[in-house]
C-alpha positions as CSV (number, residue, x, y, z in Angstrom):
1,M,-104.0,-137.3,-199.6
2,E,-105.9,-134.3,-198.4
3,S,-104.5,-133.0,-195.1
4,E,-106.7,-132.6,-192.1
5,I,-106.4,-128.8,-192.2
6,E,-107.5,-128.8,-195.8
7,K,-110.8,-130.4,-194.8
8,I,-111.6,-127.5,-192.6
9,S,-113.9,-124.9,-194.1
10,P,-112.1,-121.5,-194.9
11,F,-114.9,-119.8,-193.0
12,W,-113.9,-121.5,-189.8
13,L,-110.2,-120.9,-190.4
14,I,-110.8,-117.2,-190.9
15,T,-113.1,-117.1,-187.9
16,A,-110.4,-118.8,-185.8
17,F,-107.7,-116.3,-186.9
18,I,-109.9,-113.4,-186.0
19,F,-111.5,-114.6,-182.7
20,I,-108.7,-116.6,-181.0
21,P,-106.3,-113.6,-180.7
22,V,-109.3,-111.4,-179.5
23,G,-110.3,-114.1,-177.0
24,V,-106.7,-114.4,-175.7
25,Y,-106.4,-110.6,-175.3
26,Q,-109.7,-110.5,-173.4
27,L,-108.7,-113.4,-171.2
28,L,-105.4,-111.7,-170.3
29,N,-107.2,-108.4,-169.6
30,L,-109.7,-110.3,-167.4
31,L,-106.9,-112.1,-165.5
32,S,-104.8,-109.0,-165.0
33,P,-106.8,-107.7,-162.0
34,F,-106.5,-111.2,-160.4
35,V,-102.8,-111.1,-160.8
36,N,-102.7,-107.7,-159.2
37,N,-104.8,-109.0,-156.4
38,L,-102.1,-111.4,-155.6
39,T,-99.5,-108.7,-155.6
40,A,-101.2,-106.0,-153.5
41,M,-99.7,-102.6,-152.8
42,T,-100.0,-100.6,-149.6
43,I,-100.8,-97.0,-148.7
44,S,-97.5,-95.5,-147.5
45,E,-98.5,-91.8,-147.2
46,I,-101.7,-89.8,-146.9
47,Y,-101.9,-86.0,-147.5
48,V,-104.6,-83.4,-147.0
49,Y,-104.2,-79.8,-148.2
50,P,-106.7,-77.7,-146.2
51,I,-105.7,-74.5,-148.1
52,K,-105.2,-75.1,-151.8
53,S,-101.5,-74.7,-152.9
54,L,-100.1,-74.3,-149.4
55,R,-98.1,-77.1,-147.9
56,G,-100.0,-80.3,-147.1
57,V,-100.6,-82.1,-143.9
58,K,-99.2,-85.6,-143.7
59,L,-101.6,-87.9,-141.8
60,T,-101.8,-91.5,-140.8
61,E,-105.5,-91.7,-141.5
62,A,-108.2,-89.5,-143.2
63,V,-111.9,-89.7,-143.8
64,G,-112.5,-90.5,-147.5
65,T,-115.7,-89.1,-149.1
66,K,-116.9,-88.8,-152.7
67,Y,-115.6,-85.2,-152.7
68,G,-112.1,-86.1,-151.5
69,F,-110.6,-86.5,-148.1
70,K,-112.4,-84.5,-145.4
71,H,-111.1,-81.0,-145.2
72,D,-109.0,-81.3,-148.4
73,R,-108.8,-78.0,-150.3
74,T,-111.8,-76.4,-148.7
75,F,-110.0,-73.0,-148.6
76,M,-108.3,-71.1,-151.4
77,L,-106.3,-67.9,-151.9
78,L,-106.8,-65.3,-154.6
79,E,-104.8,-62.2,-155.5
80,V,-106.6,-58.9,-155.6
81,T,-105.8,-57.0,-158.8
82,P,-107.2,-53.9,-160.5
83,T,-108.9,-56.1,-163.1
84,G,-110.4,-58.7,-160.6
85,H,-109.3,-61.7,-158.6
86,K,-106.6,-64.1,-159.8
87,N,-106.5,-67.7,-158.6
88,M,-103.3,-68.5,-156.8
89,A,-101.3,-71.7,-157.4
90,V,-97.7,-72.7,-156.7
91,S,-96.7,-72.6,-160.4
92,R,-97.3,-68.8,-160.5
93,Y,-96.9,-68.0,-156.8
94,P,-93.9,-70.1,-155.6
95,A,-93.9,-68.3,-152.3
96,M,-97.0,-70.4,-151.4
97,T,-94.6,-73.2,-150.5
98,Q,-93.4,-71.1,-147.5
99,F,-96.7,-71.7,-145.7
100,L,-96.8,-74.8,-143.5
101,T,-100.2,-76.1,-142.3
102,E,-101.2,-78.2,-139.3
103,I,-104.6,-79.5,-138.4
104,T,-105.8,-79.9,-134.8
105,G,-109.0,-81.7,-134.0
106,H,-109.4,-83.2,-137.5
107,N,-112.7,-84.9,-136.8
108,T,-114.2,-82.4,-134.3
109,T,-116.4,-79.4,-134.7
110,S,-113.8,-77.2,-133.0
111,G,-110.9,-78.2,-135.2
112,T,-108.4,-75.6,-136.3
113,I,-105.8,-75.0,-139.0
114,T,-102.5,-73.4,-137.9
115,I,-100.6,-71.7,-140.7
116,T,-96.9,-71.0,-140.2
117,Y,-95.2,-68.6,-142.6
118,R,-91.5,-69.6,-142.8
119,A,-90.2,-66.4,-144.5
120,Y,-87.0,-68.1,-145.8
121,G,-84.0,-65.7,-145.5
122,D,-85.8,-63.4,-143.1
123,A,-86.7,-65.2,-139.9
124,Q,-88.0,-62.0,-138.3
125,K,-91.0,-62.1,-140.6
126,A,-92.0,-65.6,-139.6
127,K,-95.4,-65.8,-138.0
128,T,-98.4,-68.0,-137.4
129,L,-102.2,-67.7,-137.8
130,T,-104.9,-70.1,-136.5
131,I,-108.3,-70.3,-138.2
132,P,-111.3,-72.6,-137.7
133,L,-111.2,-75.8,-139.8
134,T,-115.0,-75.4,-140.3
135,P,-115.8,-71.7,-139.9
136,N,-119.2,-70.4,-138.9
137,T,-120.6,-69.2,-142.3
138,E,-123.6,-67.1,-141.1
139,K,-121.8,-63.8,-141.4
140,L,-119.4,-64.6,-144.3
141,P,-120.3,-62.8,-147.5
142,P,-120.6,-64.8,-150.8
143,F,-117.6,-64.8,-153.2
144,D,-117.7,-66.2,-156.7
145,V,-114.8,-68.3,-157.8
146,K,-114.1,-69.8,-161.3
147,L,-111.3,-72.5,-161.2
148,H,-110.5,-74.2,-164.5
149,E,-113.9,-72.9,-165.9
150,S,-115.7,-74.7,-163.0
151,K,-117.7,-72.1,-161.1
152,V,-118.8,-72.1,-157.4
153,T,-120.0,-69.6,-154.9
154,A,-117.6,-69.6,-151.9
155,L,-117.5,-67.4,-148.8
156,K,-115.0,-64.7,-148.0
157,M,-113.1,-65.1,-144.8
158,P,-112.8,-62.2,-142.2
159,D,-110.7,-59.2,-143.0
160,E,-108.1,-60.0,-140.3
161,H,-107.3,-63.3,-142.0
162,N,-107.0,-61.7,-145.4
163,A,-104.8,-58.9,-143.9
164,W,-102.5,-61.6,-142.4
165,F,-101.9,-63.4,-145.7
166,S,-101.5,-60.0,-147.5
167,S,-98.8,-59.0,-145.1
168,C,-96.9,-62.2,-145.8
169,F,-97.2,-62.1,-149.6
170,G,-96.6,-58.3,-149.9
171,F,-99.8,-57.8,-152.0
172,D,-103.5,-58.0,-151.3
173,V,-105.0,-61.4,-151.2
174,V,-108.3,-62.9,-150.0
175,L,-108.9,-66.2,-148.4
176,V,-112.2,-67.9,-149.3
177,Y,-114.0,-70.9,-147.8
178,L,-116.0,-73.4,-149.9
179,G,-118.6,-74.2,-147.2
180,A,-121.2,-76.7,-148.3
181,N,-120.9,-75.8,-152.0
182,K,-119.0,-77.9,-154.6
183,R,-117.6,-77.4,-158.1
184,A,-118.6,-79.4,-161.1
185,V,-116.1,-81.8,-162.7
186,L,-115.8,-80.9,-166.4
187,F,-114.1,-83.9,-167.9
188,Q,-116.1,-84.4,-171.1
189,D,-116.1,-88.2,-170.7
190,M,-117.4,-88.0,-167.1
191,Q,-120.6,-86.1,-167.6
192,P,-123.9,-87.7,-166.4
193,R,-125.4,-90.2,-168.8
194,D,-128.3,-92.6,-168.8
195,P,-127.6,-96.3,-168.3
196,T,-127.4,-98.3,-171.6
197,P,-130.3,-100.6,-172.5
198,L,-128.0,-103.6,-172.0
199,S,-127.0,-102.6,-168.5
200,L,-130.6,-101.9,-167.6
201,F,-131.6,-105.3,-168.9
202,I,-128.8,-107.1,-167.0
203,H,-129.5,-105.2,-163.7
204,K,-133.2,-106.0,-164.0
205,Y,-133.3,-109.6,-165.3
206,I,-129.9,-111.0,-164.6
207,P,-129.0,-109.5,-161.2
208,L,-126.4,-112.2,-160.5
209,A,-124.4,-110.7,-163.5
210,S,-124.8,-107.2,-162.3
211,P,-121.6,-107.1,-160.0
212,Y,-119.5,-108.5,-162.9
213,L,-120.8,-105.9,-165.2
214,T,-119.9,-103.2,-162.7
215,R,-116.4,-104.5,-162.3
216,L,-116.0,-104.8,-166.1
217,T,-117.0,-101.3,-166.8
218,G,-115.1,-99.8,-163.8
219,G,-118.1,-98.7,-161.8
220,P,-121.8,-98.3,-161.8
221,P,-123.5,-96.1,-164.5
222,Q,-122.9,-92.4,-163.8
223,T,-126.3,-90.7,-163.6
224,A,-125.2,-87.7,-161.4
225,Q,-122.7,-84.9,-161.8
226,H,-119.3,-85.5,-160.2
227,S,-118.5,-82.7,-157.8
228,I,-115.2,-81.6,-156.1
229,T,-113.8,-79.0,-153.7
230,F,-111.0,-76.6,-154.7
231,A,-109.0,-79.5,-155.9
232,D,-108.0,-78.9,-159.5
233,C,-109.8,-81.7,-161.4
234,A,-110.6,-84.7,-159.2
235,P,-111.2,-85.6,-155.6
236,Y,-108.1,-87.7,-155.3
237,L,-104.6,-87.8,-156.8
238,I,-102.8,-91.2,-156.4
239,T,-99.0,-91.6,-157.0
240,S,-96.5,-94.4,-156.8
241,Q,-93.3,-94.6,-154.9
242,T,-91.9,-96.8,-157.6
243,S,-92.5,-94.1,-160.2
244,L,-91.0,-91.5,-157.9
245,A,-87.8,-93.6,-157.8
246,D,-87.6,-93.3,-161.6
247,I,-87.9,-89.6,-161.4
248,S,-85.1,-89.4,-158.8
249,S,-83.0,-91.6,-161.1
250,R,-83.0,-88.7,-163.6
251,L,-81.3,-86.4,-161.1
252,P,-77.6,-86.5,-160.1
253,P,-76.4,-89.2,-157.6
254,G,-77.4,-88.2,-154.1
255,S,-80.4,-86.1,-155.2
256,E,-84.0,-87.3,-154.7
257,M,-87.2,-85.9,-155.9
258,Q,-89.6,-85.0,-153.2
259,M,-93.1,-86.6,-153.4
260,S,-94.6,-83.5,-151.8
261,K,-93.9,-81.5,-155.0
262,F,-96.4,-83.7,-156.8
263,R,-99.0,-83.0,-154.1
264,P,-100.7,-86.4,-154.0
265,N,-103.5,-87.5,-151.6
266,I,-102.5,-91.1,-151.5
267,V,-99.0,-92.6,-152.1
268,L,-98.8,-96.3,-152.9
269,S,-95.7,-98.5,-152.3
270,G,-95.2,-101.9,-153.8
271,A,-95.8,-101.4,-157.5
272,F,-93.6,-103.6,-159.6
273,E,-92.9,-101.2,-162.5
274,P,-92.7,-97.4,-162.7
275,Y,-95.8,-95.9,-164.3
276,E,-97.9,-99.0,-164.3
277,E,-100.5,-96.7,-162.8
278,D,-100.9,-95.1,-166.3
279,Y,-103.2,-98.1,-167.2
280,W,-105.1,-98.5,-164.0
281,G,-108.8,-98.3,-164.5
282,S,-109.8,-98.9,-160.9
283,I,-108.4,-99.8,-157.5
284,R,-109.9,-101.2,-154.3
285,I,-108.8,-100.0,-150.9
286,N,-108.8,-102.4,-148.0
287,H,-111.3,-104.7,-149.8
288,A,-113.9,-102.0,-149.0
289,V,-113.8,-99.0,-151.3
290,E,-113.6,-98.9,-155.1
291,M,-111.9,-96.0,-156.7
292,V,-112.3,-95.3,-160.4
293,M,-109.0,-94.1,-161.9
294,A,-110.3,-91.8,-164.6
295,H,-107.4,-89.7,-165.9
296,N,-103.7,-88.9,-165.8
297,C,-102.3,-85.9,-164.0
298,P,-100.5,-83.6,-166.4
299,R,-97.7,-81.7,-164.8
300,C,-96.6,-78.0,-164.8
301,Q,-93.8,-75.8,-163.5
302,S,-94.7,-76.3,-159.9
303,I,-92.6,-79.4,-159.6
304,N,-89.5,-77.2,-160.4
305,I,-90.0,-75.0,-157.4
306,D,-87.5,-75.2,-154.5
307,Y,-89.8,-75.7,-151.4
308,E,-87.0,-74.6,-149.1
309,T,-86.6,-71.1,-150.6
310,G,-90.0,-70.7,-152.2
311,K,-88.3,-69.8,-155.5
312,Q,-87.6,-71.4,-158.8
313,G,-85.3,-74.3,-158.3
314,T,-81.7,-74.2,-159.5
315,G,-79.6,-76.9,-161.2
316,P,-81.1,-80.3,-162.0
317,E,-83.8,-79.9,-159.3
318,G,-85.1,-77.0,-161.2
319,Q,-85.3,-79.0,-164.4
320,V,-87.5,-81.9,-163.4
321,L,-90.2,-81.0,-165.8
322,K,-87.7,-80.9,-168.7
323,R,-86.3,-84.2,-167.7
324,M,-89.7,-85.8,-167.9
325,Q,-90.5,-84.4,-171.4
326,H,-88.9,-87.1,-173.5
327,D,-90.9,-90.1,-172.3
328,R,-93.7,-88.9,-170.0
329,R,-95.8,-86.9,-172.5
330,I,-98.1,-89.9,-172.9
331,D,-101.5,-88.2,-172.9
332,A,-102.8,-87.3,-176.3
333,G,-105.3,-84.9,-174.7
334,S,-102.5,-82.9,-173.0
335,K,-99.6,-83.6,-175.3
336,W,-97.3,-80.9,-174.1
337,S,-97.4,-81.9,-170.4
338,P,-95.6,-84.8,-168.8
339,V,-97.7,-87.1,-166.7
340,F,-97.2,-88.3,-163.1
341,G,-100.0,-89.9,-161.1
342,R,-103.6,-90.7,-161.7
343,Y,-106.8,-88.9,-160.7
344,G,-109.3,-91.0,-158.8
345,F,-113.0,-90.8,-158.1
346,W,-114.8,-92.5,-155.2
347,D,-117.2,-95.2,-156.3
348,A,-120.6,-93.6,-156.8
349,R,-122.1,-96.0,-154.3
350,G,-119.3,-95.4,-151.8
351,R,-119.9,-94.2,-148.3
352,D,-117.6,-92.2,-146.2
353,V,-114.7,-94.5,-145.0
354,V,-111.6,-94.0,-142.9
355,V,-108.5,-94.7,-145.0
356,R,-105.3,-95.5,-143.1
357,V,-101.6,-95.8,-143.9
358,G,-100.8,-99.5,-144.3
359,Y,-104.1,-100.4,-146.0
360,R,-103.9,-102.9,-148.8
361,V,-104.6,-101.6,-152.3
362,N,-105.5,-103.9,-155.3
363,V,-105.8,-103.0,-158.9
364,T,-109.3,-104.2,-160.0
365,K,-109.3,-103.0,-163.6
366,V,-106.5,-102.5,-166.1
367,N,-107.3,-100.4,-169.2
368,P,-106.3,-101.8,-172.6
369,R,-105.0,-98.3,-173.7
370,L,-104.1,-95.0,-172.2
371,T,-106.9,-92.6,-171.2
372,V,-107.1,-89.2,-172.9
373,W,-107.4,-85.9,-171.1
374,S,-110.8,-84.2,-171.8
375,W,-111.1,-81.2,-169.6
376,D,-110.7,-78.0,-171.7
377,N,-109.2,-74.7,-170.6
378,V,-107.3,-75.9,-167.5
379,E,-105.1,-73.0,-166.3
């Protein structure tokens, strides 16, 4: 007697074998944000770095904008050399970790930044400088900067400020202010593009489906250039306490990796697994702001610096990058660099919003595969 399965057309059998697994996969991917919604994380730390590569300011709240937190990396230091100006970063200028920063009047027009030079090992050289948080730019001369091939016209700060920093470093430097200008984001896969015919059709004729399409694609169609301050490659860097614990586990008992060495803007607590953020496509903060998680953050020698001495770390603390090499080189576009943290971009429709420690954070999209770094010629 012919079995029931033999009565089924081979066409339908083949179709089932192809589409059922695909359907199950799509269903699981669709449900994953809902599962994450039930297991929300919280913001445990917020950092702003008013002067790029100097120590950050730990805050309980900050104003989030599409360019990053307000006042984040709006100043930058460059070394004066016979052949031109060189961008300064912790990986090549570890003494930058000896400068502490403090913001007063964060949301006022008269706010200031106080910079304290610690001068490890020579307390007599310790000193402070206070500069405006938002300087009057009328008399500041223009100064061209190119950071990771992204160009911008900044403004050179007064000579007395440059002389103060030069005396601390022991060589000539200039401090520049970004002002109202911004740098272009140069990720190849984040350049402006026209909406697809399908998305235009749905937005026009099926408006009820438009929000679902936006969530599915991780955000609205990008039609304008992403712009940033002196941050390396994105407005926000998000890291996880759970992942930091894994890094600390690679050090000897009693040693802990400092989150400040990874220089995040937002630190999240409550993730179940280390590095689950590798696959995050978007997150929602306090049920209000959507952030597209576009790329990983490849790491460099800066995480090996001893922030206490301002020099290359010794022992295991000076080998953190090496201890991440065997399993954290996960990005095919930056295959020699271990990854820690995700770069985030404010939703294109997003308005300025105050973000506070303790706010709930939900994952709203999980990528089916790892993203690939696509910004060429990063220093």
